[in-house]
C-alpha positions as CSV (number, residue, x, y, z in Angstrom):
1,M,0.0,0.0,0.0
2,K,2.8,2.4,0.9
3,K,4.5,1.6,-2.5
4,V,1.2,2.4,-4.3
5,M,0.7,5.7,-2.5
6,K,4.4,6.6,-3.1
7,S,3.9,5.9,-6.8
8,L,0.7,8.0,-6.9
9,A,2.5,10.9,-5.2
10,L,5.4,10.7,-7.6
11,G,3.0,10.6,-10.6
12,A,1.2,13.7,-9.2
13,A,4.5,15.5,-8.8
14,L,5.5,14.7,-12.3
15,L,2.2,15.9,-13.6
16,T,2.1,19.0,-11.6
17,A,5.7,20.3,-12.1
18,P,5.6,20.8,-15.9
19,F,2.3,22.6,-15.8
20,A,3.4,24.8,-13.0
21,A,6.6,25.6,-14.7
22,N,5.1,26.2,-18.1
23,A,2.0,28.1,-17.2
24,G,4.1,31.3,-17.3
25,G,1.2,33.5,-16.3
26,H,-1.1,32.1,-18.9
27,G,-4.5,31.5,-17.5
28,D,-3.6,32.1,-13.8
29,D,-7.2,32.7,-12.8
30,L,-9.0,29.9,-14.6
31,S,-12.2,28.6,-12.9
32,Y,-14.4,25.6,-13.7
33,V,-17.7,24.3,-12.4
34,L,-18.7,20.6,-12.6
35,V,-22.5,20.1,-12.4
36,S,-23.8,16.6,-11.9
37,H,-27.3,15.1,-11.7
38,A,-26.4,13.1,-8.6
39,P,-28.4,13.4,-5.4
40,D,-26.5,14.0,-2.2
41,S,-27.2,10.4,-1.1
42,D,-25.3,8.8,-3.9
43,S,-21.8,8.0,-2.5
44,W,-20.5,6.8,-5.9
45,W,-20.0,10.5,-6.9
46,N,-17.3,10.9,-4.2
47,T,-14.8,9.6,-6.8
48,I,-15.9,12.4,-9.2
49,K,-15.4,15.0,-6.4
50,N,-11.9,13.6,-5.8
51,G,-11.1,13.7,-9.5
52,I,-12.0,17.3,-10.0
53,A,-10.3,18.3,-6.8
54,L,-7.0,16.6,-7.7
55,A,-7.1,18.0,-11.2
56,G,-7.7,21.5,-9.9
57,D,-4.7,21.2,-7.5
58,Q,-2.4,19.9,-10.2
59,M,-3.4,22.3,-12.9
60,G,-3.5,25.3,-10.6
61,V,-7.1,26.3,-11.4
62,S,-10.2,26.8,-9.3
63,V,-12.8,24.1,-9.4
64,E,-16.3,23.7,-7.8
65,Y,-18.7,20.8,-7.7
66,R,-22.5,21.4,-7.7
67,N,-25.5,19.1,-7.8
68,P,-29.2,19.0,-7.1
69,P,-29.6,17.6,-3.6
70,T,-32.4,15.3,-4.4
71,G,-31.3,14.5,-8.0
72,D,-34.2,16.6,-9.5
73,L,-33.3,17.3,-13.1
74,A,-35.2,20.6,-13.3
75,D,-33.2,21.7,-10.3
76,M,-30.1,20.6,-12.1
77,A,-31.0,22.8,-15.1
78,R,-31.3,25.8,-12.8
79,I,-27.9,25.0,-11.3
80,I,-26.4,25.0,-14.8
81,E,-28.0,28.4,-15.4
82,Q,-26.6,29.7,-12.1
83,A,-23.2,28.3,-12.8
84,A,-23.1,30.0,-16.2
85,A,-24.2,33.3,-14.6
86,S,-21.2,33.1,-12.3
87,G,-18.9,33.5,-15.3
88,P,-16.6,30.5,-15.1
89,N,-14.1,29.7,-17.9
90,G,-15.7,26.4,-18.4
91,I,-18.5,24.1,-17.3
92,I,-18.2,20.3,-17.0
93,T,-21.7,18.7,-16.8
94,T,-23.5,15.5,-17.2
95,L,-26.3,15.2,-19.8
96,S,-28.5,12.7,-18.1
97,D,-31.7,14.0,-19.9
98,Y,-31.1,15.8,-23.2
99,D,-34.5,17.4,-23.4
100,V,-34.3,18.9,-19.9
101,L,-30.7,20.1,-20.0
102,K,-30.0,21.0,-23.6
103,G,-31.4,24.5,-23.2
104,P,-29.3,25.8,-20.3
105,I,-26.2,24.1,-21.7
106,M,-26.6,25.7,-25.1
107,D,-27.2,29.0,-23.4
108,A,-23.9,28.7,-21.6
109,V,-22.1,27.9,-24.8
110,A,-23.8,30.9,-26.5
111,S,-22.5,33.1,-23.7
112,G,-18.9,32.1,-24.5
113,I,-18.4,29.5,-21.8
114,D,-16.6,26.3,-22.9
115,V,-18.5,23.1,-22.0
116,I,-17.4,19.5,-21.8
117,I,-20.1,16.8,-21.3
118,M,-19.1,14.0,-19.0
119,N,-20.5,10.7,-17.6
120,S,-23.9,10.7,-19.3
121,G,-25.4,11.6,-22.6
122,T,-23.6,10.7,-25.8
123,P,-20.9,12.1,-28.0
124,E,-23.6,13.0,-30.6
125,Q,-25.6,14.9,-28.0
126,A,-22.5,16.7,-26.8
127,R,-21.9,17.9,-30.3
128,E,-25.5,19.0,-30.7
129,V,-25.4,21.2,-27.6
130,G,-22.1,22.8,-28.8
131,A,-19.8,21.1,-26.2
132,L,-16.1,20.8,-26.9
133,M,-16.1,17.1,-26.4
134,Y,-17.5,14.1,-24.4
135,V,-15.7,12.2,-21.7
136,G,-17.5,9.1,-20.4
137,Q,-19.0,5.7,-21.1
138,P,-21.7,5.4,-23.7
139,E,-24.3,3.8,-21.5
140,Y,-26.3,1.7,-24.0
141,D,-23.0,0.3,-25.4
142,A,-21.9,-0.6,-21.9
143,G,-25.2,-2.3,-21.2
144,Y,-25.0,-4.2,-24.5
145,A,-21.5,-5.4,-23.8
146,A,-22.6,-6.6,-20.4
147,G,-25.6,-8.4,-22.0
148,L,-23.3,-10.2,-24.5
149,R,-21.1,-11.2,-21.6
150,A,-24.0,-12.5,-19.6
151,S,-25.5,-14.3,-22.6
152,G,-22.2,-16.1,-23.1
153,D,-22.4,-17.2,-19.4
154,G,-25.9,-18.7,-20.0
155,V,-28.2,-15.9,-18.8
156,G,-31.6,-15.7,-20.5
157,S,-33.7,-13.6,-18.0
158,F,-32.8,-10.9,-15.5
159,L,-33.9,-8.2,-13.1
160,C,-32.6,-4.7,-13.7
161,V,-32.7,-2.7,-10.5
162,N,-33.0,0.9,-11.7
163,H,-32.5,3.3,-8.8
164,Y,-32.6,6.4,-11.0
165,I,-35.3,5.7,-13.5
166,S,-36.0,9.3,-14.2
167,S,-32.6,9.5,-15.9
168,P,-32.8,8.1,-19.5
169,S,-29.1,7.1,-19.3
170,S,-30.0,4.6,-16.6
171,T,-32.7,3.0,-18.7
172,E,-30.3,2.8,-21.6
173,R,-28.1,0.5,-19.4
174,C,-31.0,-1.9,-18.8
175,Q,-32.1,-1.8,-22.4
176,G,-28.6,-2.4,-23.7
177,F,-28.3,-5.4,-21.4
178,A,-31.6,-6.8,-22.7
179,D,-30.6,-6.3,-26.3
180,G,-27.2,-7.9,-25.6
181,L,-29.1,-11.0,-24.2
182,G,-31.4,-10.9,-27.2
183,V,-34.6,-10.6,-25.1
184,E,-37.3,-8.0,-24.5
185,L,-36.7,-5.7,-21.5
186,G,-40.4,-5.7,-20.6
187,N,-41.1,-5.8,-16.9
188,Q,-37.6,-7.0,-16.1
189,M,-36.6,-3.5,-15.1
190,I,-38.1,-2.2,-11.9
191,D,-38.2,1.4,-10.5
192,S,-36.5,0.6,-7.1
193,G,-36.3,4.2,-5.8
194,Q,-33.3,5.3,-3.8
195,D,-34.2,4.3,-0.3
196,P,-32.0,1.3,0.7
197,A,-34.8,-0.5,2.6
198,E,-37.3,0.0,-0.2
199,I,-34.7,-1.3,-2.8
200,K,-34.1,-4.4,-0.7
201,N,-37.8,-5.1,-0.4
202,R,-38.6,-4.6,-4.0
203,V,-35.8,-6.9,-5.1
204,L,-37.0,-9.5,-2.6
205,A,-40.6,-9.1,-3.9
206,Y,-39.6,-9.4,-7.6
207,L,-37.4,-12.5,-7.1
208,S,-40.2,-14.1,-5.0
209,A,-42.7,-13.5,-7.8
210,N,-40.2,-14.5,-10.5
211,P,-38.2,-17.4,-9.0
212,D,-36.8,-18.5,-12.3
213,T,-34.9,-15.2,-12.9
214,D,-31.4,-16.0,-14.1
215,A,-29.6,-12.8,-13.2
216,V,-29.6,-9.5,-11.4
217,L,-28.2,-6.3,-12.8
218,T,-27.8,-3.2,-10.6
219,L,-26.7,0.2,-11.8
220,G,-24.3,1.3,-9.0
221,P,-23.8,1.1,-5.2
222,T,-27.1,2.8,-4.5
223,S,-28.9,-0.3,-5.8
224,A,-26.2,-2.9,-5.5
225,D,-25.6,-2.6,-1.8
226,P,-29.3,-3.2,-0.8
227,T,-29.5,-6.0,-3.4
228,L,-26.5,-7.7,-1.7
229,L,-28.5,-7.7,1.5
230,A,-31.6,-9.0,-0.3
231,L,-29.8,-11.9,-1.8
232,D,-28.2,-12.7,1.6
233,E,-31.6,-12.7,3.2
234,N,-33.3,-15.0,0.6
235,G,-30.4,-17.4,0.3
236,M,-29.6,-16.6,-3.4
237,A,-26.2,-14.9,-2.7
238,G,-23.6,-16.7,-4.8
239,D,-26.2,-18.8,-6.6
240,I,-27.8,-16.2,-8.9
241,Y,-25.8,-14.4,-11.6
242,F,-25.1,-10.9,-10.4
243,G,-23.5,-8.1,-12.4
244,T,-23.4,-4.4,-11.7
245,F,-22.4,-1.1,-13.1
246,D,-19.8,0.9,-11.2
247,L,-17.8,0.1,-8.2
248,G,-17.9,0.8,-4.5
249,A,-16.6,-0.7,-1.3
250,E,-19.5,-3.2,-0.9
251,I,-19.4,-4.1,-4.6
252,V,-15.7,-4.9,-4.3
253,K,-16.4,-7.1,-1.3
254,G,-19.2,-8.8,-3.3
255,I,-16.8,-9.5,-6.2
256,K,-14.1,-10.8,-3.9
257,A,-16.6,-13.1,-2.2
258,G,-17.9,-14.5,-5.5
259,V,-21.4,-13.1,-5.0
260,I,-21.0,-10.5,-7.8
261,S,-19.6,-11.8,-11.1
262,W,-18.3,-8.5,-12.3
263,G,-18.5,-4.7,-12.0
264,I,-18.4,-2.4,-14.9
265,D,-15.8,0.3,-14.2
266,Q,-16.5,3.5,-16.2
267,Q,-13.6,5.1,-14.3
268,P,-15.4,8.1,-12.9
269,F,-12.2,9.6,-11.6
270,L,-11.1,10.1,-15.2
271,Q,-14.5,11.6,-16.1
272,A,-13.9,14.5,-13.7
273,Y,-10.1,14.7,-13.9
274,L,-9.6,14.7,-17.6
275,P,-12.0,17.6,-18.5
276,V,-10.2,19.9,-16.1
277,V,-6.8,19.0,-17.6
278,V,-8.2,19.4,-21.2
279,L,-9.9,22.8,-20.4
280,A,-6.9,24.2,-18.6
281,N,-4.5,23.4,-21.5
282,Y,-7.1,24.6,-24.0
283,H,-7.4,27.9,-22.3
284,R,-3.7,28.3,-21.7
285,Y,-2.3,27.0,-25.0
286,G,-5.1,26.5,-27.4
287,V,-4.6,22.7,-27.6
288,L,-7.6,20.4,-27.7
289,P,-7.8,16.6,-28.3
290,G,-9.4,15.8,-31.6
291,N,-11.6,13.0,-30.3
292,N,-14.0,12.2,-27.5
293,I,-12.7,10.1,-24.7
294,N,-14.4,6.8,-23.7
295,S,-13.5,6.1,-20.1
296,G,-15.3,2.7,-20.1
297,P,-16.6,0.1,-20.1
298,G,-14.1,-2.1,-18.4
299,F,-15.1,-5.3,-16.5
300,V,-13.6,-5.8,-13.1
301,T,-13.6,-9.4,-11.8
302,A,-12.0,-11.1,-8.8
303,S,-8.8,-11.5,-10.7
304,G,-8.2,-7.8,-11.0
305,L,-9.1,-6.4,-7.6
306,E,-5.8,-5.4,-6.1
307,K,-5.7,-1.7,-6.9
308,V,-9.5,-1.5,-7.2
309,E,-9.9,-2.8,-3.7
310,A,-7.2,-0.3,-2.4
311,F,-8.9,2.7,-3.9
312,A,-12.6,1.7,-4.1
313,G,-14.9,4.7,-3.4
314,E,-12.0,7.1,-3.6
315,F,-10.3,6.9,-7.0
316,R,-12.0,3.7,-8.4
């Protein structure tokens, strides 16, 4: 662990030194705001917060994280408007619902603020709203890849535990998984809500009513952690095929114990870190990558847990 931390510190020093030395007074007062759709209760976004904070320190720029406390997307739209009104050099934002968020994002671009879309939405949508680029994991594609993998493992039916059903990108994950399996999504996706006790009860109720379900798919720690408790309670832990999006401390424990087959790592750290680096270099030197950046999907299994386990919930 000490060796890993030493390596990280050395890497940070190597990254920071050239930028500090070469900035030469260019863009000394740059500021960026990251706006997410995540409610305060979703701990998965702590990695996003760590990513933007570290990038801000290394690049010598001011960064701020904002989000709607309850995850309300209309509230998020207002936050984007408020962020634009504060006059930052750039806004980094999720695009979890194109119809709700395109207006304030396009207004920000029209006012002269550079925007990068991260985490949700698509590269095509990012281009349509006038963003510089997209950094993230195409959600349907990730779900489809997961479905193909599960199909190869013999899965034919599943339960998708959708804890953020108001976000179209969450539904894309479930739909992609169904398409990868070659089956209809139908009623195999449930609106679980975000209360842990309610999620657990709804998973238990579905599996009780549908005992022949082959697999469970969760969309992150918010739904995965209560599902782990549900499977432990009904005796299906380790017997039913279980895959999940994203990582977290309990998910890592589940993979290690053989209860969860895999977790899809979209590398949220990079989704927050890279846009700050890109924007700072763009504003200082006029350089910009020519392509969007796909941060995932990557499948994490028990054989690749060493660093993930060490940094779960912090950088992974």
